[in-house]
C-alpha positions as CSV (number, residue, x, y, z in Angstrom):
1,M,-6.5,1.5,19.9
2,T,-9.8,0.3,18.9
3,Y,-11.5,-1.9,16.1
4,C,-15.0,-0.8,14.8
5,V,-16.6,-2.1,11.6
6,A,-20.0,-1.5,10.0
7,L,-21.2,-2.9,6.8
8,R,-24.4,-2.5,4.6
9,V,-26.1,-5.3,2.6
10,E,-29.4,-5.4,0.9
11,A,-31.1,-6.9,4.2
12,G,-29.7,-4.5,6.5
13,L,-26.9,-3.1,8.6
14,V,-24.5,-5.0,10.9
15,M,-22.1,-3.2,13.4
16,L,-19.4,-4.5,16.0
17,S,-16.9,-2.8,18.1
18,D,-14.6,-3.4,20.7
19,T,-14.4,-1.7,24.2
20,R,-10.6,-1.4,24.6
21,T,-8.6,2.1,25.2
22,N,-5.1,2.3,25.1
23,A,-3.2,5.3,26.4
24,G,0.0,3.3,27.2
25,L,1.0,0.0,28.6
26,D,0.2,0.9,32.0
27,N,-3.3,2.8,31.1
28,I,-5.5,0.3,29.7
29,G,-9.3,1.0,30.1
30,M,-12.8,-0.2,28.6
31,F,-15.1,2.2,27.2
32,R,-18.4,1.7,25.1
33,K,-17.7,2.9,21.3
34,T,-21.1,1.8,19.8
35,F,-24.0,4.2,20.7
36,T,-27.5,3.5,19.7
37,Y,-30.7,5.8,18.8
38,E,-34.0,4.7,18.2
39,K,-37.7,5.5,17.6
40,P,-39.1,2.3,16.9
41,G,-41.2,2.3,13.8
42,E,-39.8,5.6,12.6
43,R,-35.8,5.4,12.5
44,A,-32.9,3.7,13.9
45,I,-29.4,5.1,14.2
46,A,-26.0,4.0,15.4
47,L,-22.7,5.6,16.2
48,L,-19.3,3.8,16.1
49,C,-16.5,5.8,17.4
50,S,-12.8,5.6,17.1
51,G,-9.7,8.1,18.2
52,N,-9.3,10.6,20.7
53,L,-11.5,9.4,23.6
54,S,-12.1,13.1,24.7
55,V,-13.4,14.0,21.0
56,T,-15.8,11.4,20.8
57,Q,-17.3,11.9,24.2
58,E,-17.9,15.2,23.7
59,V,-19.1,15.0,20.3
60,K,-21.4,12.4,21.7
61,T,-22.3,14.8,24.6
62,K,-23.0,17.7,22.1
63,L,-25.7,15.2,20.0
64,S,-27.2,13.9,23.3
65,R,-27.9,17.5,24.9
66,A,-29.3,18.4,21.8
67,M,-31.9,15.5,22.0
68,K,-32.5,16.4,25.6
69,E,-33.1,20.0,24.5
70,S,-35.5,19.0,21.7
71,V,-37.8,17.5,24.4
72,D,-39.0,21.1,25.3
73,N,-38.3,22.8,22.1
74,P,-38.9,20.9,18.9
75,E,-37.6,23.0,16.7
76,I,-33.8,22.2,17.7
77,E,-32.8,19.7,15.2
78,T,-31.1,16.0,16.4
79,L,-30.4,12.8,15.1
80,L,-34.3,11.8,16.1
81,N,-35.7,14.4,14.1
82,C,-33.7,15.4,11.5
83,S,-34.9,15.0,7.7
84,S,-32.7,12.3,6.3
85,M,-29.9,10.0,7.3
86,H,-27.5,12.3,5.1
87,R,-28.6,15.2,7.4
88,A,-27.6,13.1,10.5
89,A,-24.4,12.7,9.0
90,H,-24.1,16.4,8.7
91,L,-24.8,17.0,12.4
92,V,-22.1,14.4,13.6
93,G,-19.9,16.4,11.3
94,E,-20.9,19.7,12.6
95,A,-20.5,18.5,15.9
96,M,-16.9,17.0,15.3
97,K,-16.1,20.4,13.8
98,A,-17.2,22.4,16.9
99,V,-15.4,20.0,19.1
100,Q,-12.0,19.9,17.3
101,F,-12.1,23.8,17.2
102,E,-12.9,24.1,20.9
103,L,-9.9,21.6,21.9
104,R,-7.7,22.9,19.4
105,S,-7.5,26.5,20.5
106,G,-6.5,25.5,24.0
107,M,-3.6,23.1,22.8
108,S,0.2,23.6,21.5
109,A,1.4,22.0,18.5
110,T,3.0,19.4,20.5
111,D,0.2,18.2,22.3
112,L,-1.6,15.0,21.8
113,S,-3.4,14.3,18.5
114,L,-7.1,15.0,18.5
115,H,-7.7,12.5,15.5
116,A,-11.1,11.0,15.8
117,S,-13.3,9.1,13.5
118,I,-17.2,8.1,13.6
119,I,-19.2,5.8,11.6
120,V,-22.8,7.1,11.3
121,C,-25.5,4.5,9.9
122,G,-29.1,3.9,10.0
123,Q,-32.4,4.1,8.4
124,R,-35.5,6.6,8.7
125,K,-38.8,5.7,7.7
126,G,-39.1,6.8,3.9
127,G,-35.5,6.4,3.4
128,K,-32.9,3.8,2.4
129,L,-30.3,2.2,4.5
130,R,-27.2,4.8,4.8
131,L,-23.7,4.2,6.1
132,Y,-21.3,7.0,6.4
133,L,-17.6,7.9,7.8
134,V,-17.2,11.1,9.3
135,Y,-13.5,12.4,9.4
136,S,-11.9,14.6,12.3
137,E,-12.4,17.6,10.2
138,G,-16.2,17.2,9.8
139,N,-16.4,15.9,6.4
140,F,-17.6,12.5,5.5
141,I,-18.3,10.0,2.8
142,E,-20.9,7.4,2.2
143,A,-20.7,3.6,1.5
144,T,-21.3,2.3,-2.0
145,A,-22.1,-1.1,-3.5
146,D,-18.4,-1.3,-4.3
147,T,-17.2,-0.4,-0.8
148,P,-20.2,-1.8,1.4
149,F,-18.5,-1.5,4.8
150,F,-16.4,0.9,6.8
151,Q,-13.6,0.1,9.6
152,I,-12.1,2.4,11.7
153,G,-9.2,2.2,14.4
154,E,-6.9,-1.0,13.8
155,H,-8.7,-2.4,10.5
156,K,-6.0,-3.9,8.7
157,Y,-6.4,-7.6,10.3
158,G,-9.8,-8.0,9.9
159,K,-10.1,-6.6,6.2
160,P,-9.4,-9.7,4.1
161,I,-12.5,-11.6,5.3
162,L,-14.8,-8.7,4.5
163,D,-13.1,-8.3,1.2
164,R,-13.8,-11.9,0.2
165,M,-17.0,-12.4,1.8
166,I,-19.3,-9.5,1.8
167,K,-21.7,-8.9,-1.1
168,P,-24.9,-6.9,-1.3
169,T,-26.6,-10.2,-1.2
170,T,-25.0,-11.5,1.9
171,S,-27.7,-12.3,4.6
172,L,-27.6,-10.4,8.1
173,S,-26.4,-13.9,9.7
174,D,-23.7,-14.3,7.9
175,A,-22.6,-10.7,7.8
176,A,-23.0,-11.1,11.5
177,K,-20.5,-14.2,11.4
178,A,-18.3,-12.4,9.1
179,V,-17.7,-9.3,11.4
180,C,-17.0,-11.9,14.3
181,V,-14.3,-13.4,12.3
182,S,-13.2,-10.0,11.3
183,M,-13.0,-9.1,14.8
184,D,-11.5,-12.3,16.1
185,S,-8.5,-11.6,13.7
186,T,-7.9,-8.4,15.1
187,L,-7.9,-9.5,18.7
188,R,-5.3,-12.2,18.0
189,S,-3.1,-9.9,16.1
190,N,-3.3,-6.5,18.2
191,L,-3.4,-6.3,22.2
192,S,-4.6,-2.9,21.8
193,V,-8.1,-4.2,20.7
194,G,-9.9,-6.0,23.4
195,M,-13.3,-7.5,24.6
196,P,-16.0,-7.2,25.6
197,L,-17.4,-6.4,22.1
198,D,-20.9,-5.0,21.0
199,L,-22.8,-6.4,18.3
200,S,-25.8,-4.2,16.6
201,I,-28.3,-5.0,13.7
202,I,-30.7,-3.0,11.9
203,P,-33.0,-5.1,9.4
204,R,-33.8,-3.3,6.5
205,D,-37.2,-1.5,6.8
206,E,-37.8,-2.1,10.4
207,Y,-36.7,1.1,11.8
208,K,-35.3,-0.6,14.9
209,F,-32.7,-2.6,16.3
210,S,-33.3,-6.4,16.1
211,V,-30.0,-7.2,18.1
212,R,-27.9,-5.1,20.6
213,R,-25.7,-7.8,22.3
214,R,-22.9,-7.3,24.7
215,I,-20.4,-10.2,23.9
216,E,-18.1,-11.0,26.9
217,A,-15.0,-12.7,26.5
218,N,-16.4,-16.4,27.7
219,D,-19.6,-16.0,25.1
220,P,-20.2,-19.3,23.7
221,E,-21.1,-18.4,20.1
222,F,-18.3,-16.3,19.7
223,S,-15.9,-18.5,21.0
224,Q,-17.2,-21.3,18.9
225,I,-16.8,-19.0,15.9
226,S,-13.3,-18.5,16.7
227,R,-12.3,-22.1,17.3
228,E,-14.0,-23.4,13.9
229,W,-12.7,-20.4,11.9
230,G,-9.2,-21.4,13.4
231,A,-9.8,-25.1,12.5
232,V,-10.9,-24.2,8.9
233,L,-8.0,-22.0,8.3
234,K,-5.7,-24.9,9.5
235,A,-7.5,-27.6,7.3
236,G,-7.4,-25.3,4.3
237,F,-3.7,-24.5,4.9
238,D,-2.9,-28.2,4.9
239,S,-4.6,-28.9,1.8
240,L,-2.5,-26.2,-0.3
241,P,0.0,-27.6,-2.9
242,S,3.5,-27.7,-1.9
243,M,5.9,-25.0,-3.4
244,I,8.7,-27.2,-3.0
245,D,9.6,-30.5,-4.9
């Protein structure tokens, strides 16, 4: 399992993902799930992946191969030269459809699920901040002012804090704290989500990553957020009125 979250506010984009993969109680591994692509001053794009690892790795490989081949052939369309973020989401969707077709053609109906999903977000010069969710079938949706964040994987534990706290005017600092609290709640409630974490931030109209940070299990800031959030929840619970006379 996994948990990835990406949110869009007026100030920029904030993304956080875990690194645990789980194929059974005795087969737990660690794989990066956030991948970043950047042409400083021109565009910054991030992909966050969840689901069948063979699918998402092959999608990433196809996209990376196109970028390498475009060095010698600039006419090859890639995430780093496409005309818009909307087109970038299309490229990811097209790669997803191709991988699904290739893998499903050699599998029986009883084989392992090939379900996967990828969050695509970023900004290119001349365009707006964009946040998309690409499904296994290759189709996708875009985040709106009413739904400014996407979660994939084990999302239910970390959703309440985002519903309560995230608004268009939320600062990048507060948005980063919110995704950390969201992840902390998920880590505490589901063993299939685990450290280390990858935090990425794209400020609006800067077309680069201001933060690409690996958060280890002993990270002092994340540990402090976890402790103090727990203390605030306990204090808030203790202050609630009794329901029994």
